[in-house]
C-alpha positions as CSV (number, residue, x, y, z in Angstrom):
1,M,-20.6,-57.1,132.8
2,S,-22.0,-53.8,131.3
3,Y,-21.8,-53.0,127.5
4,Q,-19.3,-50.6,128.0
5,H,-17.1,-53.2,129.0
6,L,-17.9,-54.9,125.6
7,L,-17.5,-52.3,122.7
8,R,-14.8,-53.3,120.5
9,N,-13.8,-51.4,117.0
10,N,-11.4,-52.3,114.7
11,L,-10.8,-49.1,112.2
12,H,-8.9,-48.9,108.5
13,H,-9.2,-46.1,106.8
14,R,-7.1,-44.2,103.5
15,D,-8.4,-40.5,102.6
16,Q,-7.5,-38.8,98.9
17,R,-4.3,-37.2,100.2
18,G,-2.7,-40.4,101.2
19,I,-3.4,-41.1,104.7
20,S,-3.9,-44.2,106.0
21,Q,-5.5,-45.0,109.4
22,E,-5.5,-47.9,111.4
23,T,-7.0,-48.4,115.2
24,V,-8.3,-50.8,117.6
25,L,-10.7,-49.9,120.1
26,D,-11.0,-53.0,122.8
27,A,-13.0,-51.1,125.4
28,L,-14.3,-47.4,126.2
29,S,-15.4,-48.0,129.9
30,T,-16.9,-45.6,132.0
31,S,-15.4,-47.9,134.9
32,A,-11.9,-48.7,133.9
33,P,-9.7,-47.0,131.1
34,A,-8.8,-49.8,128.5
35,S,-5.5,-48.6,125.5
36,A,-6.2,-48.5,122.1
37,P,-3.0,-48.9,119.3
38,Y,-3.1,-46.8,116.1
39,N,-1.3,-47.2,113.1
40,L,-1.5,-43.7,110.9
41,H,0.7,-43.9,107.6
42,F,0.3,-40.6,105.4
43,T,2.0,-38.2,102.8
44,A,3.0,-35.0,103.7
45,I,1.4,-32.0,101.2
46,E,4.3,-29.8,102.7
47,D,7.7,-30.1,105.0
48,L,6.1,-31.4,108.1
49,N,8.0,-31.1,111.5
50,I,5.0,-31.3,113.6
51,A,2.2,-33.5,113.1
52,T,-1.3,-32.9,114.5
53,F,-4.7,-34.4,115.1
54,N,-7.7,-34.1,116.3
55,L,-8.6,-36.8,119.8
56,H,-11.4,-36.6,121.8
57,N,-9.9,-35.1,125.7
58,D,-11.2,-37.9,127.6
59,L,-8.9,-40.0,125.4
60,R,-5.4,-40.1,127.2
61,V,-2.5,-40.9,124.5
62,T,0.1,-43.1,126.5
63,K,2.4,-43.9,123.3
64,V,3.7,-42.9,120.2
65,T,6.4,-44.5,117.9
66,D,7.6,-43.5,114.4
67,A,8.4,-46.3,111.6
68,A,11.4,-47.0,113.4
69,G,10.2,-47.7,116.2
70,K,11.6,-44.8,118.3
71,A,9.3,-43.2,120.6
72,L,7.9,-39.3,120.9
73,S,6.6,-37.1,122.6
74,A,2.6,-36.1,122.3
75,E,2.0,-33.1,123.6
76,R,-2.2,-32.7,124.2
77,V,-3.7,-29.5,123.7
78,T,-7.1,-29.3,125.5
79,Q,-8.6,-26.1,124.3
80,D,-9.0,-27.5,120.8
81,S,-8.7,-31.3,121.3
82,S,-6.1,-31.9,119.2
83,V,-2.7,-33.8,120.0
84,R,1.0,-32.3,118.2
85,V,3.6,-35.1,117.5
86,P,7.3,-33.6,117.0
87,L,8.5,-35.8,114.2
88,S,11.8,-37.2,114.6
89,G,13.1,-35.0,111.5
90,T,11.8,-33.2,108.8
91,L,9.5,-35.0,106.5
92,S,9.5,-33.2,103.0
93,K,6.7,-32.0,100.9
94,G,5.7,-35.9,99.1
95,S,7.3,-38.3,101.2
96,S,5.2,-40.8,103.5
97,T,6.0,-41.7,107.1
98,T,4.2,-43.9,109.9
99,L,2.7,-43.3,113.3
100,S,1.4,-45.9,115.6
101,F,-0.1,-44.6,118.6
102,E,-1.0,-46.2,121.9
103,Y,-4.3,-44.1,123.2
104,E,-6.9,-44.6,126.7
105,G,-9.9,-43.4,127.8
106,I,-13.6,-43.3,129.2
107,L,-16.7,-41.8,126.9
108,D,-19.5,-41.3,129.1
109,S,-19.5,-37.3,129.8
110,P,-19.9,-34.1,127.7
111,D,-17.4,-32.6,129.9
112,D,-14.1,-32.6,127.3
113,S,-16.6,-33.2,124.3
114,P,-14.8,-31.6,121.1
115,V,-17.8,-29.1,121.2
116,Q,-18.2,-27.6,125.0
117,G,-21.4,-29.1,126.2
118,L,-22.0,-31.3,124.1
119,K,-21.9,-35.3,123.7
120,L,-20.5,-36.5,120.0
121,A,-19.2,-40.2,121.7
122,Y,-20.7,-42.1,124.5
123,V,-20.5,-45.4,125.4
124,G,-23.5,-47.0,127.1
125,D,-25.7,-49.6,128.9
126,D,-28.5,-48.7,126.3
127,T,-27.5,-46.8,123.4
128,S,-23.9,-46.4,122.6
129,Y,-22.9,-43.8,119.6
130,L,-19.9,-42.7,118.2
131,L,-20.4,-39.9,115.7
132,Y,-17.7,-39.0,113.3
133,A,-17.8,-35.0,114.6
134,G,-16.8,-36.8,118.2
135,D,-13.2,-37.3,117.9
136,W,-13.2,-41.1,118.6
137,F,-10.3,-41.6,116.7
138,P,-7.3,-39.4,115.5
139,V,-9.1,-37.3,113.0
140,N,-7.1,-35.0,110.5
141,N,-8.7,-32.2,108.8
142,Y,-12.1,-33.2,109.4
143,G,-14.8,-33.2,107.4
144,I,-12.5,-32.4,104.0
145,N,-10.2,-35.3,104.1
146,R,-11.7,-38.7,102.5
147,F,-11.3,-41.5,103.6
148,T,-12.7,-45.5,103.3
149,A,-13.0,-48.0,106.3
150,T,-13.6,-50.9,107.9
151,I,-14.8,-51.1,111.3
152,N,-15.4,-54.3,114.0
153,V,-18.2,-53.4,116.5
154,T,-18.6,-56.1,119.1
155,V,-21.2,-55.6,121.3
156,P,-23.6,-58.2,123.7
157,S,-25.8,-60.7,121.6
158,H,-28.7,-58.9,122.0
159,M,-27.9,-55.7,120.8
160,M,-27.6,-54.6,117.0
161,V,-24.7,-52.1,115.3
162,I,-25.7,-49.8,112.6
163,G,-22.7,-48.4,110.4
164,S,-21.8,-47.2,107.2
165,G,-21.0,-49.9,104.1
166,K,-21.8,-53.9,103.6
167,E,-22.6,-55.3,106.8
168,T,-21.4,-58.7,107.9
169,M,-22.1,-60.5,111.8
170,G,-19.7,-63.6,113.2
171,T,-18.1,-64.4,116.6
172,P,-16.1,-61.5,117.8
173,P,-11.8,-62.0,117.5
174,P,-9.8,-63.6,120.9
175,A,-9.8,-60.7,123.8
176,K,-6.0,-59.2,124.1
177,K,-3.6,-60.6,126.8
178,G,-5.0,-58.7,129.7
179,A,-8.3,-57.8,128.6
180,P,-11.0,-58.3,131.7
181,A,-12.9,-61.8,130.9
182,T,-16.4,-62.0,130.5
183,S,-18.9,-64.4,130.4
184,T,-21.6,-62.3,128.3
185,A,-22.5,-63.8,124.9
186,T,-21.0,-61.6,122.2
187,K,-21.2,-60.9,118.5
188,T,-19.5,-58.9,115.9
189,F,-20.3,-56.3,113.4
190,T,-18.6,-55.6,110.2
191,F,-18.7,-53.0,108.0
192,V,-16.6,-52.4,104.9
193,W,-16.8,-48.7,102.8
194,D,-14.7,-49.4,100.1
195,K,-15.1,-45.1,99.0
196,P,-13.4,-42.5,100.1
197,S,-16.0,-40.8,102.4
198,F,-16.8,-40.1,106.3
199,P,-17.9,-43.7,107.4
200,A,-17.2,-43.2,111.0
201,T,-20.2,-42.8,112.7
202,I,-21.0,-45.8,114.8
203,V,-24.8,-46.5,116.4
204,A,-25.2,-49.6,119.1
205,G,-28.0,-50.6,120.6
206,S,-31.8,-52.4,121.2
207,F,-33.8,-51.0,118.1
208,Q,-37.0,-52.0,116.1
209,E,-36.6,-52.7,112.9
210,F,-38.4,-51.7,109.7
211,K,-37.6,-52.8,106.3
212,S,-38.7,-52.1,102.3
213,D,-37.0,-52.4,99.3
214,E,-39.8,-49.7,96.8
215,A,-38.3,-48.1,94.2
216,G,-35.2,-50.1,94.6
217,L,-34.4,-48.9,97.5
218,D,-32.9,-50.9,100.7
219,L,-34.3,-49.0,103.4
220,H,-34.3,-49.5,107.2
221,V,-35.6,-47.6,109.6
222,F,-34.0,-48.5,113.3
223,F,-36.3,-47.4,116.1
224,K,-36.1,-48.2,119.7
225,P,-39.0,-49.7,121.3
226,N,-41.5,-47.0,122.6
227,H,-41.6,-45.8,118.8
228,Q,-42.3,-48.8,116.8
229,S,-45.6,-47.6,115.9
230,M,-44.4,-44.4,113.9
231,G,-41.9,-47.4,112.1
232,A,-43.7,-47.5,109.4
233,E,-45.0,-44.1,108.4
234,Y,-41.2,-43.2,108.6
235,V,-40.1,-45.8,105.7
236,E,-43.3,-44.1,103.5
237,T,-41.5,-41.0,103.9
238,A,-38.2,-41.9,103.7
239,V,-39.0,-43.7,100.6
240,K,-40.2,-40.8,99.3
241,E,-37.8,-38.1,99.9
242,F,-35.4,-40.6,98.9
243,T,-36.3,-40.8,95.9
244,Y,-37.1,-37.1,94.7
245,F,-33.5,-36.5,95.7
246,V,-32.8,-39.0,92.7
247,T,-34.8,-36.9,90.2
248,L,-33.4,-33.9,91.4
249,Y,-29.5,-34.7,92.0
250,G,-29.3,-38.5,90.2
251,T,-27.7,-41.2,91.3
252,P,-26.7,-41.5,95.0
253,P,-23.3,-43.2,96.4
254,S,-25.5,-46.1,97.7
255,T,-29.8,-47.4,97.0
256,T,-29.3,-48.6,100.7
257,L,-30.5,-46.3,103.2
258,R,-30.7,-46.9,107.6
259,V,-32.6,-44.5,109.4
260,V,-31.6,-45.1,113.2
261,E,-32.7,-43.2,116.3
262,L,-30.3,-41.5,118.4
263,P,-30.5,-40.4,122.3
264,D,-31.8,-37.1,123.0
265,D,-28.5,-36.2,124.9
266,T,-26.9,-35.0,122.0
267,V,-27.5,-33.6,118.5
268,P,-30.6,-33.2,116.8
269,S,-29.1,-35.1,113.8
270,A,-26.2,-36.4,111.8
271,W,-25.4,-38.6,108.7
272,A,-22.5,-41.2,107.4
273,P,-22.6,-42.8,104.3
274,E,-26.4,-44.8,104.0
275,M,-27.1,-43.4,107.4
276,A,-28.8,-40.6,108.6
277,V,-29.7,-40.4,112.2
278,I,-31.9,-38.0,114.1
279,A,-32.4,-37.9,117.6
280,S,-35.3,-39.3,119.3
281,R,-36.9,-36.0,120.5
282,A,-37.9,-35.4,116.2
283,I,-39.7,-38.9,116.4
284,T,-43.5,-38.1,116.8
285,E,-46.6,-38.6,115.6
286,K,-46.2,-36.5,113.0
287,V,-43.5,-37.3,110.6
288,N,-41.1,-34.4,111.2
289,Y,-39.9,-34.7,107.5
290,R,-38.5,-31.3,107.5
291,L,-35.3,-33.0,109.4
292,L,-35.5,-36.0,107.5
293,A,-35.1,-34.8,104.4
294,N,-32.1,-32.5,104.9
295,T,-30.9,-35.4,106.8
296,I,-30.9,-38.0,103.3
297,A,-29.9,-35.1,101.2
298,H,-26.6,-35.6,103.1
299,Q,-26.4,-38.5,101.2
300,W,-25.5,-35.8,97.8
301,W,-24.3,-33.1,99.8
302,G,-21.7,-34.6,102.2
303,V,-21.5,-38.1,101.6
304,S,-21.1,-38.0,97.5
305,V,-19.9,-34.2,96.7
306,S,-17.7,-32.7,100.0
307,P,-16.0,-29.5,100.9
308,A,-12.8,-28.9,99.5
309,S,-12.2,-26.6,102.8
310,H,-14.1,-25.3,105.5
311,D,-14.6,-22.0,103.4
312,D,-16.7,-23.8,101.0
313,W,-18.7,-25.5,103.8
314,W,-22.0,-24.1,102.5
315,L,-21.8,-27.0,99.6
316,D,-22.6,-29.6,101.8
317,D,-24.8,-27.9,104.5
318,G,-26.1,-25.2,102.5
319,F,-27.4,-27.6,99.7
320,A,-28.9,-30.0,102.3
321,R,-30.7,-27.3,103.5
322,Y,-32.5,-26.2,100.2
323,S,-32.6,-29.9,99.3
324,E,-35.6,-29.7,102.2
325,A,-37.3,-26.6,101.2
326,R,-37.8,-28.0,97.5
327,Y,-38.9,-31.3,99.3
328,V,-41.7,-29.1,101.8
329,E,-42.2,-27.1,98.4
330,Q,-43.1,-31.0,96.7
331,A,-44.7,-31.8,99.8
332,A,-47.0,-28.8,101.1
333,G,-46.6,-26.6,98.0
334,A,-45.8,-23.0,97.6
335,L,-47.2,-22.0,100.9
336,G,-44.7,-24.6,102.6
337,L,-41.5,-23.2,100.5
338,E,-43.0,-19.3,101.4
339,E,-42.5,-20.4,105.5
340,T,-39.4,-22.2,104.9
341,V,-37.2,-19.9,102.9
342,K,-38.3,-17.2,105.9
343,D,-36.9,-19.4,108.3
344,M,-33.7,-19.5,105.4
345,S,-33.9,-15.5,105.4
346,V,-33.9,-15.5,109.4
347,G,-30.7,-17.3,109.7
348,A,-29.1,-16.1,106.7
349,L,-29.2,-12.7,108.2
350,A,-29.0,-13.3,112.0
351,Y,-24.9,-14.0,112.1
352,D,-24.4,-11.3,108.9
353,T,-20.5,-10.0,109.9
354,V,-18.8,-12.4,108.2
355,P,-18.5,-13.5,104.1
356,L,-19.7,-16.5,103.7
357,S,-16.5,-17.2,101.5
358,S,-14.7,-16.5,104.8
359,A,-16.8,-18.4,107.4
360,G,-13.9,-21.0,107.5
361,K,-12.3,-18.3,110.3
362,L,-15.2,-19.1,112.7
363,D,-15.3,-21.8,114.5
364,L,-17.2,-24.8,113.2
365,F,-19.5,-25.8,115.3
366,S,-20.8,-21.7,116.2
367,P,-24.2,-20.3,115.9
368,E,-22.3,-18.1,113.5
369,F,-20.8,-20.4,111.5
370,Q,-23.8,-22.6,111.7
371,S,-26.4,-19.9,110.5
372,L,-24.0,-18.5,107.8
373,V,-23.4,-22.0,105.9
374,T,-27.0,-23.5,106.5
375,D,-29.0,-20.8,105.8
376,K,-27.3,-18.3,104.1
377,G,-25.7,-21.3,101.6
378,A,-29.4,-22.4,101.3
379,M,-31.0,-19.1,100.7
380,I,-28.0,-18.7,97.7
381,L,-29.5,-22.2,95.9
382,H,-32.8,-20.0,96.0
383,M,-31.6,-17.1,94.6
384,L,-29.5,-18.9,91.6
385,R,-32.6,-21.1,90.6
386,W,-34.3,-17.3,90.7
387,V,-31.6,-16.2,88.1
388,E,-31.3,-19.4,86.3
389,G,-34.5,-20.6,85.7
390,D,-35.8,-24.1,87.1
391,Q,-34.8,-26.2,84.3
392,K,-31.2,-24.4,84.4
393,Y,-30.9,-24.4,87.9
394,D,-32.0,-28.4,88.0
395,Q,-29.4,-28.7,85.4
396,T,-26.4,-27.3,87.2
397,M,-27.7,-29.3,90.2
398,R,-27.6,-32.5,88.6
399,S,-24.4,-31.5,86.7
400,F,-22.4,-31.3,90.0
401,A,-23.8,-33.9,91.8
402,A,-22.3,-36.1,88.5
403,Q,-18.9,-34.7,88.0
404,Y,-17.6,-34.1,92.0
405,A,-19.5,-37.5,93.3
406,G,-17.2,-38.8,95.6
407,K,-14.7,-35.8,95.5
408,S,-14.7,-32.5,97.3
409,A,-14.8,-29.3,95.1
410,S,-15.0,-25.8,95.6
411,L,-17.0,-22.4,95.1
412,D,-15.3,-21.9,91.6
413,D,-15.9,-25.7,91.1
414,F,-19.9,-25.1,91.5
415,K,-19.5,-21.5,90.0
416,T,-18.2,-22.8,86.5
417,I,-21.0,-25.3,85.7
418,A,-23.9,-23.1,86.9
419,E,-22.2,-20.8,84.2
420,K,-21.9,-23.4,81.8
421,N,-25.7,-24.5,82.1
422,Y,-26.5,-20.3,82.2
423,G,-25.1,-19.4,79.3
424,E,-23.2,-16.4,81.1
425,Q,-21.0,-15.2,83.4
426,L,-22.4,-15.0,87.2
427,T,-19.3,-13.5,88.6
428,W,-22.0,-10.7,89.7
429,F,-23.8,-13.3,91.1
430,F,-21.5,-15.1,93.7
431,S,-19.4,-12.2,94.6
432,Q,-22.1,-9.9,96.1
433,W,-23.8,-13.1,98.3
434,L,-20.3,-15.4,99.3
435,D,-17.6,-11.8,99.4
436,S,-20.2,-9.5,100.9
437,T,-22.2,-8.9,104.3
438,G,-25.7,-7.4,104.2
439,A,-28.7,-8.1,102.3
440,P,-31.5,-4.6,100.8
441,E,-34.2,-3.6,102.4
442,F,-36.2,-2.3,99.3
443,K,-38.4,0.9,99.3
444,V,-40.8,2.3,96.2
445,K,-41.8,5.6,95.3
446,Y,-43.9,6.1,92.1
447,T,-46.5,7.7,90.4
448,V,-50.1,6.2,88.4
449,Y,-51.2,8.0,85.4
450,R,-54.0,7.6,83.6
451,L,-53.7,6.8,79.9
452,G,-56.1,8.1,76.8
453,N,-57.4,11.2,75.7
454,T,-60.9,12.9,77.4
455,A,-63.2,12.9,75.1
456,R,-66.5,15.0,74.9
457,D,-69.5,13.3,75.7
458,G,-72.5,15.0,73.8
459,K,-73.5,16.6,77.2
460,G,-71.2,19.2,77.3
461,G,-69.6,17.3,79.4
462,S,-66.0,14.7,79.0
463,K,-65.1,11.3,79.1
464,E,-62.4,8.9,79.8
465,D,-61.6,6.8,77.3
466,K,-61.2,3.6,80.3
467,S,-60.3,1.6,77.9
468,A,-56.5,2.9,77.4
469,G,-55.4,1.3,81.4
470,F,-52.9,3.1,83.6
471,R,-49.0,4.1,83.5
472,V,-46.8,3.4,86.7
473,V,-43.6,5.2,87.2
474,G,-41.8,4.5,89.7
475,Q,-38.2,3.8,91.7
476,I,-36.5,1.2,93.6
477,T,-34.7,2.9,95.7
478,Q,-32.1,0.0,98.8
479,D,-28.6,0.9,100.4
480,L,-26.2,-1.6,98.7
481,D,-24.4,0.2,96.3
482,L,-22.6,-2.7,94.7
483,F,-26.3,-4.5,94.4
484,R,-27.6,-6.9,91.2
485,M,-30.1,-8.9,90.5
486,P,-33.7,-9.5,89.3
487,V,-36.4,-8.6,91.4
488,E,-40.1,-9.3,90.3
489,L,-42.6,-6.1,91.0
490,K,-46.2,-7.1,91.4
491,I,-48.9,-4.5,90.7
492,D,-52.3,-5.1,92.3
493,T,-55.5,-3.5,90.0
494,D,-59.1,-3.6,90.2
495,G,-58.5,-5.6,86.8
496,K,-55.6,-8.7,86.4
497,T,-52.5,-8.5,88.6
498,E,-49.3,-7.2,86.8
499,Q,-46.5,-9.0,87.3
500,K,-42.6,-7.4,85.4
501,R,-39.2,-8.9,86.1
502,L,-37.3,-6.3,87.0
503,D,-33.3,-6.0,87.1
504,V,-32.6,-3.7,90.3
505,V,-29.1,-2.3,89.6
506,G,-26.6,-0.1,92.1
507,T,-29.7,2.1,95.0
508,D,-31.6,3.5,92.7
509,S,-33.7,1.8,89.6
510,A,-36.1,3.5,87.9
511,F,-39.3,1.5,86.3
512,T,-42.2,2.3,83.6
513,V,-44.7,-0.5,83.8
514,E,-48.5,-0.1,82.0
515,T,-51.8,-1.8,83.3
516,F,-55.1,-2.2,82.2
517,G,-56.9,-1.5,85.4
518,K,-56.5,0.7,88.4
519,P,-53.1,0.2,90.3
520,R,-54.5,-0.1,93.9
521,R,-51.0,-1.6,95.8
522,I,-47.5,-2.4,94.8
523,S,-45.1,-5.0,96.1
524,I,-41.6,-6.1,95.6
525,D,-39.9,-9.4,95.7
526,P,-43.5,-11.4,96.8
527,D,-42.2,-14.7,96.5
528,D,-39.3,-13.9,98.7
529,R,-36.9,-15.3,95.6
530,V,-34.0,-12.6,97.3
531,L,-32.5,-12.4,100.4
532,K,-33.7,-9.1,102.1
533,N,-34.0,-7.3,105.1
534,S,-37.2,-6.3,107.3
535,S,-38.5,-5.5,110.2
536,D,-39.6,-8.8,110.4
537,I,-36.6,-10.3,109.5
538,K,-34.4,-8.4,111.9
539,L,-37.2,-9.1,115.0
540,R,-36.8,-12.9,114.3
541,A,-32.6,-12.6,113.8
542,S,-33.2,-10.6,117.2
543,I,-34.6,-13.6,118.7
544,Q,-32.9,-16.2,117.4
545,R,-29.4,-15.1,118.1
546,G,-30.7,-14.8,121.5
547,Q,-31.8,-18.7,121.7
548,A,-28.5,-19.0,121.3
549,L,-27.0,-17.0,123.8
550,T,-29.8,-18.5,126.6
551,Q,-28.0,-21.8,125.5
552,Q,-24.5,-20.9,125.9
553,G,-25.7,-19.7,129.4
554,D,-25.4,-16.1,129.0
555,L,-28.6,-15.5,129.7
556,A,-28.2,-11.4,129.9
557,G,-26.7,-11.1,126.6
558,A,-29.9,-13.3,125.6
559,L,-32.1,-10.6,127.4
560,L,-30.4,-7.6,125.2
561,E,-31.1,-9.8,122.2
562,F,-34.9,-9.9,122.9
563,N,-35.1,-6.4,124.1
564,K,-33.7,-5.6,120.1
565,A,-35.9,-8.3,118.9
566,L,-39.3,-5.5,120.9
567,E,-37.4,-2.5,119.2
568,N,-39.0,-4.0,115.7
569,N,-42.4,-5.1,117.0
570,K,-42.9,-3.7,121.2
571,N,-46.5,-6.6,120.4
572,S,-44.3,-9.4,119.5
573,S,-45.7,-11.8,121.8
574,L,-42.8,-14.3,120.6
575,A,-39.7,-12.2,121.9
576,H,-42.2,-12.0,125.3
577,Y,-42.1,-15.0,125.4
578,R,-38.7,-15.7,125.3
579,I,-37.9,-13.0,127.8
580,A,-40.4,-14.9,130.1
581,E,-38.3,-17.8,129.7
582,V,-35.0,-16.1,131.0
583,F,-36.5,-14.6,133.6
584,F,-38.0,-18.3,134.8
585,Q,-35.0,-19.9,134.4
586,Q,-33.5,-17.2,136.8
587,K,-36.1,-18.0,139.0
588,N,-38.0,-14.4,138.8
589,Y,-41.6,-15.2,138.6
590,Q,-43.2,-12.1,138.7
591,A,-40.7,-10.6,136.0
592,S,-41.5,-13.7,133.9
593,A,-45.3,-14.0,134.5
594,N,-45.6,-9.9,133.5
595,A,-43.7,-11.2,130.4
596,Y,-46.3,-13.8,129.6
597,R,-49.0,-11.6,130.3
598,E,-47.0,-9.5,127.3
599,C,-47.0,-12.6,125.2
600,L,-50.6,-13.2,125.5
601,N,-51.8,-9.5,124.6
602,G,-49.3,-9.3,122.0
603,D,-49.9,-10.3,118.1
604,G,-50.1,-14.3,118.6
605,D,-47.5,-15.1,116.6
606,P,-47.0,-17.6,116.5
607,R,-50.0,-19.2,118.0
608,W,-48.2,-22.0,120.1
609,T,-47.5,-19.0,122.6
610,E,-50.8,-18.5,123.6
611,V,-51.0,-22.2,124.7
612,W,-47.8,-22.2,126.6
613,S,-47.6,-19.3,127.9
614,H,-51.4,-20.1,130.0
615,V,-48.7,-23.2,130.7
616,Q,-46.0,-21.6,132.2
617,L,-48.1,-19.5,134.0
618,G,-49.8,-22.5,135.3
619,K,-46.0,-23.9,136.5
620,I,-45.1,-20.3,138.0
621,F,-48.7,-20.3,140.0
622,D,-48.0,-23.8,141.7
623,V,-44.2,-23.2,142.6
624,T,-45.7,-20.3,144.6
625,G,-48.7,-21.6,146.2
626,Q,-51.4,-20.6,144.2
627,R,-52.5,-23.8,143.5
628,E,-56.2,-22.4,142.2
629,R,-54.7,-19.7,140.1
630,A,-52.5,-22.2,138.5
631,T,-55.2,-25.0,137.6
632,N,-57.3,-22.1,136.0
633,E,-54.5,-21.5,133.5
634,Y,-53.7,-25.3,133.1
635,R,-57.5,-25.3,131.7
636,Q,-57.2,-22.2,129.9
637,A,-54.4,-23.7,128.4
638,L,-57.1,-27.1,127.4
639,Q,-59.4,-24.5,126.0
640,T,-56.7,-23.2,123.5
641,N,-57.1,-26.9,121.5
642,D,-53.2,-26.3,120.6
643,N,-51.1,-29.3,121.5
644,T,-48.1,-27.6,119.4
645,Q,-45.4,-30.0,121.2
646,G,-47.8,-31.3,123.9
647,A,-48.3,-28.7,125.6
648,M,-52.1,-29.5,126.4
649,D,-50.5,-32.8,127.4
650,E,-48.5,-31.1,130.1
651,A,-51.3,-29.0,131.0
652,R,-53.5,-32.1,131.8
653,K,-50.3,-33.6,133.5
654,Y,-50.7,-30.5,136.0
655,L,-54.1,-30.7,136.3
656,Q,-53.7,-33.9,138.3
657,K,-50.8,-32.9,140.2
658,G,-48.9,-29.1,140.5
659,F,-45.9,-28.6,138.8
660,E,-42.5,-28.8,141.1
661,L,-38.8,-27.7,140.3
662,Q,-36.8,-30.3,140.8
663,K,-34.1,-30.3,143.5
664,R,-31.0,-30.0,143.0
665,P,-28.7,-32.7,144.5
666,E,-26.9,-31.8,147.8
667,A,-22.8,-31.8,146.6
668,G,-21.4,-35.2,146.8
669,T,-24.8,-37.2,146.1
């Protein structure tokens, strides 16, 4: 009997709004649907006639009854994976009732997922995962309503289960009457999480476990056998990151952490109380410490402090993103932070058409929503740190984490604490970055004056008093009338570099700076403290939008975005590379080869575009029957000595045996 017939879960949870739920999932099978009872006790926060819940479209509700045992109808709305239940009568505000559900289904495909094309709940023979976002039980107000949980999971005895909270293991409960008999030995894992949060993620399978109790942390890393050689290094990195965040934000909700490997057919990462889940593709010999840091940071931002509404979602994902940036700064210094901030700036402006304070109007899983709440949210923290200074900013974050631990919080809650620590009101700051769109594109005009008097040199000539220095008089311009931010001005001179913090207000801001050495170059915001536009940011934002469209299957739209990127830099190797990828997908091999050649003749940024262009050209020559030219490209790839994402391994592979396109399965196979 397959593992798909043996997964049994019992879930009970209660959220902050008085909702309690209980369910038993006897079997989620790929071959035979199984029923599941589910009891929901809830209190109405307003007069209610219809109760609505989210439930995976592959799970079919077969029966709903009210507290009196009266059968109710259940309307399935597949467009948003919801179930609507008309109540027997109006449930007045503050009143409570209980609904009992039974439902059945099979979770083996992304076809009917809450997020189109993305598996978020799967039960299989090797590894199974039930992510909170997968709506594998009736969910109300995803990511907002907090709850406690007791979950029992029964699996074959050779497997283990990873979840949130106190773990015990015992014998499985008796099978339900009518359930199929099994001779497979099983065991039951029980997880109890009694602090309101989001403890509804389960991963089950065969794993190699690595442990550490360093720094008082109860750390467990669960990797598949093929990644066991990397376990020790990931343990070390996870300990460093967790303890670093303790110094930044204070006490975590738990000192237990389980880092778990997830299959590659789902999200890159996920989190739950005491869980940091990362996809197999992200587990490499060179530790992906950025993704790991981001996922671990959610123990504070998500598990402990959660958003009060979808408009406040940046308090979760944006805070975790900037926590990642802070750890990069700790591990790789100022240059590492600089690169991370550039990435965040691109994401912040890629879909900057909706104010962040109104992000809840967007689909939670859309590229637009994800970029806004994650990258713009992170950039707001980066700028707040610049405005407040490191000491006051760190105090703001620690106070916020402590005051709202185990609670939901809003922008106003965070703003109040930030203003208290800063000592001044910050309405101007939060209003322009959350209630408005756009970012400044700075320009500077200036004139240099020599200071001092001209004196006679005693030989009929004159000489200048060079000890007096120079005065720079100029103006910073940008096109946002309501803009107000402190901005750093850097003046490179023949001698000492001069730096001055200026308040830029409105479209024109004058400045005067005196220097000792002769000014040679003036730059505005050289350390990227402020979110701003530039030709490079516009180029990278277009490429990011194009990549999102490619993933959605809109290749024509993707090509339009990539060509917009070339309008900002016609020599962009990255833009040409992305165009070549689209043509390759379309099997337009001539156009693809031309674009890869343009990539090789471009600016070479990023460096990996060179090696991968040679690999891809080799593939094109292979599929068009030009083996000699293909091997030449693979050899050129090896000569770059760049193995980014296994490029050289790929080249060696196809030197041995030519690349072939995978044949599409025939209909009915």
